[in-house]
C-alpha positions as CSV (number, residue, x, y, z in Angstrom):
1,M,84.5,98.5,155.7
2,T,88.2,99.9,156.3
3,V,90.9,98.9,154.0
4,T,94.3,100.2,155.8
5,P,98.0,99.9,154.9
6,A,99.5,97.0,156.6
7,R,102.5,99.3,157.6
8,V,99.9,101.0,160.1
9,S,98.1,98.4,161.6
10,A,98.1,98.2,165.6
11,V,98.1,94.6,165.6
12,L,101.1,93.6,162.9
13,A,103.0,96.7,165.0
14,A,102.7,95.1,168.1
15,A,103.4,91.6,166.8
16,C,106.4,93.0,165.0
17,A,107.8,94.2,168.2
18,L,108.9,91.0,168.8
19,V,111.7,90.1,166.6
20,V,115.7,90.6,166.9
21,G,117.1,93.2,169.4
22,A,115.8,96.9,168.3
23,A,115.6,96.6,165.0
24,L,112.2,96.6,163.4
25,P,110.3,94.1,161.0
26,S,111.3,94.4,157.3
27,S,108.7,94.5,155.2
28,A,109.2,96.4,151.7
29,I,111.4,96.4,148.7
30,N,113.1,99.5,148.3
31,S,113.0,101.9,144.7
32,Y,116.4,102.1,144.3
33,N,117.4,99.4,142.2
34,A,114.2,97.5,142.6
35,A,112.1,95.9,139.9
36,P,108.6,94.6,139.6
37,A,108.6,90.6,139.3
38,P,105.6,89.6,137.7
39,E,107.4,86.3,137.0
40,R,107.8,85.5,140.7
41,T,104.3,83.5,140.4
42,E,105.3,81.6,143.7
43,V,105.7,84.7,145.8
44,G,102.6,85.9,147.6
45,A,100.8,88.0,149.7
46,L,99.3,87.5,153.3
47,V,95.9,88.7,153.3
48,A,94.1,89.2,156.9
49,T,90.4,90.1,158.3
50,W,90.2,90.9,161.7
51,D,88.0,92.8,164.1
52,N,88.5,95.8,166.2
53,D,84.7,97.0,167.2
54,D,82.5,96.0,169.7
55,D,81.2,93.1,167.4
56,P,83.8,90.4,166.9
57,A,81.1,88.0,165.0
58,T,81.6,89.6,161.9
59,P,85.4,91.2,160.6
60,D,85.4,95.0,160.0
61,R,89.2,95.0,158.6
62,V,90.9,93.1,156.0
63,D,94.3,94.1,154.4
64,W,97.7,92.5,153.2
65,V,100.0,92.3,155.6
66,C,103.0,90.3,154.9
67,S,104.9,88.5,152.1
68,G,105.6,84.9,151.8
69,T,106.3,82.0,148.9
70,M,104.7,79.1,148.0
71,I,107.1,76.0,149.1
72,D,104.8,73.4,147.7
73,A,101.5,72.7,146.4
74,D,99.7,73.9,149.5
75,T,102.2,75.2,151.9
76,F,102.7,79.1,152.0
77,L,105.5,80.2,154.1
78,T,105.8,83.2,155.7
79,A,107.3,84.9,159.6
80,A,105.9,83.8,162.9
81,H,105.4,87.2,163.6
82,C,103.2,87.7,161.0
83,T,100.8,85.4,162.2
84,T,100.9,85.8,166.0
85,D,99.2,88.4,168.7
86,W,96.3,88.9,166.4
87,P,92.3,89.2,167.9
88,E,90.9,85.7,168.2
89,N,88.7,86.3,164.9
90,V,91.7,86.7,162.9
91,R,91.4,84.8,159.3
92,F,94.5,84.5,156.8
93,F,94.1,84.4,153.7
94,V,97.1,84.0,150.3
95,S,97.0,86.2,147.2
96,L,99.8,85.2,144.7
97,D,98.3,88.4,142.5
98,Q,100.9,90.8,141.3
99,D,99.3,93.7,142.6
100,V,97.3,92.8,145.9
101,Q,96.8,95.7,147.1
102,G,94.7,97.0,143.7
103,A,93.0,93.5,143.5
104,L,91.9,94.6,147.4
105,D,90.9,98.3,146.4
106,A,89.0,96.8,143.1
107,A,87.2,94.1,145.4
108,A,85.9,96.7,148.0
109,G,84.4,98.9,145.8
110,R,82.7,95.8,144.4
111,H,82.0,94.5,148.1
112,P,81.2,97.5,150.2
113,G,81.1,96.6,153.8
114,D,82.2,93.2,153.7
115,P,85.6,92.6,154.3
116,A,85.3,88.8,153.8
117,A,83.9,89.3,150.3
118,V,87.0,91.2,149.7
119,A,89.3,88.6,151.2
120,R,87.6,85.7,149.4
121,E,87.8,87.4,145.7
122,V,91.4,88.7,146.3
123,A,92.9,85.6,147.8
124,V,92.2,81.7,149.0
125,E,91.8,81.0,153.1
126,G,94.5,78.8,154.8
127,T,95.4,77.6,158.1
128,A,98.5,79.4,159.9
129,H,100.8,77.2,161.8
130,N,103.4,79.0,163.8
131,H,106.8,77.8,164.9
132,P,105.9,76.9,168.6
133,G,108.7,78.4,170.3
134,Y,108.4,81.7,168.8
135,P,109.8,84.3,170.0
136,G,112.8,82.6,170.8
137,P,116.1,84.1,172.1
138,A,117.4,86.3,169.9
139,S,120.1,84.2,168.3
140,D,116.8,82.2,167.3
141,T,114.0,84.1,167.5
142,R,112.2,80.7,165.4
143,D,110.2,83.5,163.5
144,I,108.8,81.2,160.9
145,S,105.3,79.8,159.9
146,V,103.2,78.1,157.5
147,I,99.9,78.7,156.0
148,E,98.4,75.8,154.6
149,L,96.0,76.2,151.9
150,P,93.5,73.9,150.1
151,A,95.6,73.4,147.0
152,E,92.9,72.9,144.7
153,R,91.1,76.3,145.4
154,V,95.4,77.9,145.2
155,A,95.7,75.7,141.4
156,E,91.9,77.0,140.2
157,R,93.2,80.8,140.5
158,W,97.3,81.0,140.1
159,S,99.8,79.0,137.9
160,F,103.4,78.7,140.1
161,T,105.9,76.1,140.6
162,P,107.2,76.3,144.4
163,A,110.0,77.3,145.3
164,A,113.0,75.0,145.9
165,L,114.5,74.8,149.2
166,P,117.9,74.5,150.1
167,A,119.6,71.3,151.4
168,A,121.0,71.3,154.8
169,G,123.6,73.5,155.9
170,A,124.0,75.1,152.0
171,L,124.8,78.5,152.9
172,G,127.6,77.0,155.1
173,A,129.0,75.2,152.9
174,L,129.8,77.9,150.6
175,G,132.4,79.5,152.8
176,P,133.2,82.8,153.1
177,Q,134.7,83.6,149.4
178,G,131.5,81.7,147.8
179,L,128.8,83.5,149.7
180,K,130.3,86.8,148.5
181,D,130.4,85.4,144.8
182,T,126.8,84.3,145.1
183,P,124.0,86.4,143.8
184,F,121.4,86.9,146.3
185,T,117.4,88.7,145.4
186,V,114.8,89.8,147.8
187,A,111.2,89.9,147.1
188,G,108.0,91.1,148.5
189,Y,105.4,93.6,148.6
190,G,106.7,96.0,151.1
191,T,107.0,100.0,151.2
192,Q,109.7,102.0,150.0
193,E,112.7,103.4,152.0
194,G,111.9,106.0,154.2
195,Q,111.8,109.5,153.2
196,R,111.8,112.6,154.7
197,G,108.8,115.0,154.8
198,P,107.2,117.9,156.3
199,G,106.0,114.9,159.2
200,G,109.1,113.1,159.3
201,H,109.7,109.8,157.4
202,T,107.0,108.4,155.3
203,H,107.4,104.4,153.7
204,P,105.3,105.2,150.4
205,G,104.1,102.4,148.1
206,G,103.6,98.6,149.0
207,G,101.0,96.2,147.8
208,V,103.2,95.1,144.7
209,R,105.4,92.3,144.3
210,M,108.6,93.5,143.4
211,K,112.4,92.6,143.5
212,A,116.0,93.5,144.2
213,P,119.5,92.6,144.5
214,V,121.0,92.1,147.5
215,S,124.6,90.8,148.7
216,F,126.0,89.1,151.6
217,D,126.9,90.5,154.4
218,A,127.4,88.1,157.4
219,L,126.3,84.4,158.4
220,N,125.2,83.5,161.7
221,N,123.6,80.1,163.0
222,A,120.0,81.0,162.2
223,W,120.7,84.2,160.1
224,V,121.9,85.6,157.0
225,R,122.4,89.2,156.9
226,L,122.4,90.3,153.2
227,A,123.4,94.6,152.3
228,M,120.5,96.7,150.7
229,T,123.1,99.6,150.2
230,A,122.4,101.2,146.8
231,P,126.2,102.2,145.8
232,Q,126.9,98.6,145.4
233,G,123.8,98.4,143.5
234,N,121.4,96.4,146.1
235,G,118.1,97.0,146.7
236,G,116.5,96.1,149.5
237,A,113.6,94.9,151.7
238,C,111.7,97.3,154.2
239,Y,108.1,97.3,155.8
240,G,105.7,94.1,154.5
241,D,108.9,92.6,153.0
242,S,108.5,90.3,156.2
243,G,107.8,86.3,155.4
244,G,109.0,87.1,151.6
245,P,111.9,85.4,150.3
246,N,115.3,85.9,149.5
247,F,116.8,83.6,146.6
248,A,120.3,82.6,146.0
249,E,121.7,80.5,143.1
250,L,123.2,77.7,144.0
251,D,124.5,75.2,141.5
252,G,123.0,77.1,139.0
253,R,119.1,76.7,140.8
254,L,117.7,80.1,142.4
255,T,116.6,78.3,145.8
256,L,114.8,80.2,148.7
257,V,117.5,80.3,151.5
258,A,115.9,82.9,153.5
259,T,112.7,84.7,154.6
260,T,112.6,88.7,155.3
261,I,113.1,89.6,159.3
262,T,114.1,92.4,160.1
263,G,116.4,95.4,159.1
264,D,117.4,98.9,159.7
265,S,114.0,101.0,160.5
266,P,114.7,103.6,157.2
267,C,115.5,100.6,154.7
268,Y,118.6,101.8,153.8
269,A,121.4,99.3,155.1
270,T,120.6,95.8,156.0
271,N,118.2,92.7,155.7
272,V,118.2,90.3,158.4
273,A,117.0,86.9,157.4
274,Y,115.8,83.8,158.5
275,R,118.0,80.7,157.3
276,L,116.0,77.9,155.4
277,D,119.2,75.7,155.9
278,A,119.2,76.0,159.7
279,P,118.2,72.7,161.9
280,G,115.8,75.0,163.5
281,A,113.7,76.1,160.3
282,R,114.0,72.3,158.9
283,A,113.0,70.9,161.9
284,F,109.8,72.8,162.1
285,L,109.2,72.7,158.1
286,A,109.3,68.9,158.0
287,P,106.1,68.3,159.2
288,F,104.3,70.4,156.0
289,V,106.9,69.8,153.0
290,D,109.8,67.6,151.7
291,L,112.5,68.9,152.0
292,P,116.1,68.1,150.4
């Protein structure tokens, strides 16, 4: 069995190539202005098992591949590029552990050569439902997916309060000044910003739930762009944070307003997140969760 970092999975890289423009999907929390997030128990990691050898009957790989959020007792919200373009025998699991990489490493020691057993020990298996229109145009790629889970199995493993979703048009209703004055927080399991080394840029870390402040940059019909610039006190998302939450304080309540999709390749400047208050996202989510 091989436990490999999600950022080097060729399968995931292929899925990631389908996002907005030429930017790369974001999947991690930067090291600057960031902190662990053990209290964000609704935020989890998407774990996958799959096969890439000549025997597709059994999986030979297991890894965490993206981030996401529980939005009710049995629904985990993530990105469609995290759950598409996999081998046919891929199986998806969700873990709400604070240190999912540590849990995978420990389980691999107890179940050598058995990726399925590793995944079952660390996470709960579910069924992926991707937006049927993904990938859409750059103006709205429809990069949204949910994993439906057995609620009783999740409740046996973890205690959490599902994230609150925004009302229709909640971000637009704030207006330019209101958006600038609104505190935003990004969370996820991703790697750190690009660091220079003898072999070029690397993105260390990943696999531990982190959070960081971000600030408003721009609003489009399907997207909210959030600044990750360190001098302004921001942190930000990077590789592995795809599908993870971007929270905003709306009327005094922490609200899941967008999911991380893409950003600049070194993970220093901008997090481009898919708006959950927009009509397209709400129409997709309506069959799975009660919307405000």
